[in-house]
Structures are given as C-alpha cells and as structure tokens.
DRENKE-217784 format. One record per residue: x, y, z of N, C-alpha, C, O in turn; residue in three letters. Coordinates in steps of 0.2 Angstrom, whole numbers, plus 2048, in hexadecimal, padded with zeros to 3 digits. Layout:
! DRENKE-217784
XYZXYZXYZXYZALA;...
END
This chain:
! DRENKE-217784
D058BE7ADD038BB7A7D078BF7A1D078C57A1UNK;D0A8BB79DD0E8BE797D098C0792D048BE791UNK;D0C8C578ED088C7788D078C2783D018C1780UNK;D0B8BD782D0A8B877DD058B3780D008B177CUNK;D048B2786CFF8AD789CF88B1788CF38AE786UNK;CF88B7789CF28BB789CEF8BB782CE98BB780UNK;CF48BC77DCF28BB776CEF8B5774CEA8B4771UNK;CF28AF776CF08A9775CE98A7778CE58A4776UNK;CE88AA77ECE18A9782CDC8AD77ECD68AA77DUNK;CDE8B377BCD98B6777CD78B2770CD18B276EUNK;CDC8AF76DCDB8AB768CD78A5769CD38A3765UNK;CD88A276FCD489C771CCD89E772CC889A770UNK;CCB8A4775CC48A6775CC18A776ECBC8A676DUNK;CC58AA76ACC38AB763CC18A4760CBC8A375CUNK;CC68A0760CC589975ECBF896760CBB89375CUNK;CBE896767CB889376ACB1896767CAC893766UNK;CB189D766CAB8A0763CAA89F75CCA589F759UNK;CB089F758CAF89F750CB089874DCAC897748UNK;CB489474FCB688E74CCB288874FCB0888755UNK;CB088374ACAC87D74DCB0879751CB7878751UNK;CAD875756CB087075ACB086A756CAB867755UNK;CB6867756CB7861752CB985B756CBB856754UNK;CB985C75DCBC857762CB8851762CBB84C764UNK;CB1851761CAD84B762CAD84775CCAB84175CUNK;CB0849756CB0845750CB6841750CBB842754UNK;CB583C74CCBB83774BCC183B747CC083D741UNK;CC683C74ACCC83F747CCE83C741CD184073DUNK;CCE836740CD083273ACCC834734CCE83372EUNK;CC6836735CC183772FCC183F72DCBD840729UNK;CC5843731CC484A72FCC884B729CCD848727UNK;CC6851725CC985371FCD0856721CD1858727UNK;CD485871DCDB85B71ECDA862721CDD864726UNK;CD586671FCD386C722CD186C729CD387072DUNK;CCC86772ACCA866731CD0864736CD086673BUNK;CD4860733CDA85E737CDE864739CE186473EUNK;CDF868734CE386E735CE087373ACE387673EUNK;CD987373ACD687773FCD7874746CD887874BUNK;CD686D747CD786A74DCDE86C750CDF86D755UNK;CE386B74BCEA86C74DCEB87474FCEF875754UNK;CE887874CCE987F74DCE6881754CE9884758UNK;CE087E755CDD87F75CCE187C761CE187F767UNK;CE4876760CE8873765CEE877767CF087876DUNK;CF187A762CF787E762CF5884766CF988676BUNK;CF0888765CEE88E769CEC88C770CEE88F774UNK;CE9886771CE7884778CED88377CCEE885782UNK;CF287F779CF887E77CCFC88477ECFF884784UNK;CFC88977AD0088F77CCFC894780CFF898783UNK;CF6893781CF2897785CF289478DCF1898791UNK;CF388E78ECF488B794CFA88D798CFF88E794UNK;CFA88D79ED0188E7A2D068897A1D0B88A7A4UNK;
END
C-alpha cells in the first residue's frame, strides 16, 4: 500500500466519523455547500480505493 492511499484511507475514516452522510437525500435539492461535501467525500473515497 502506498503512502498516498493510506493518507486517503485515514481521511475517509475521519469523513465517516465527522461529516454527515448525504447519500440518501435528493442530490438536486442540496445546497452548494452540501454538494461540495458530497464531491469531497466522493473524491476521497475514489482515491482510497485500490
């Protein structure tokens, strides 16, 4: 496992513990800040996976 992936895995664990889960909500009705949070969580998850 590379250092980069281990950093993203740690970020993913922090996101899961600290940030709200917005996946069950209608993505069209989210505010801009909520959409940014969803995009950030997606980016971290994509980089944490092999």
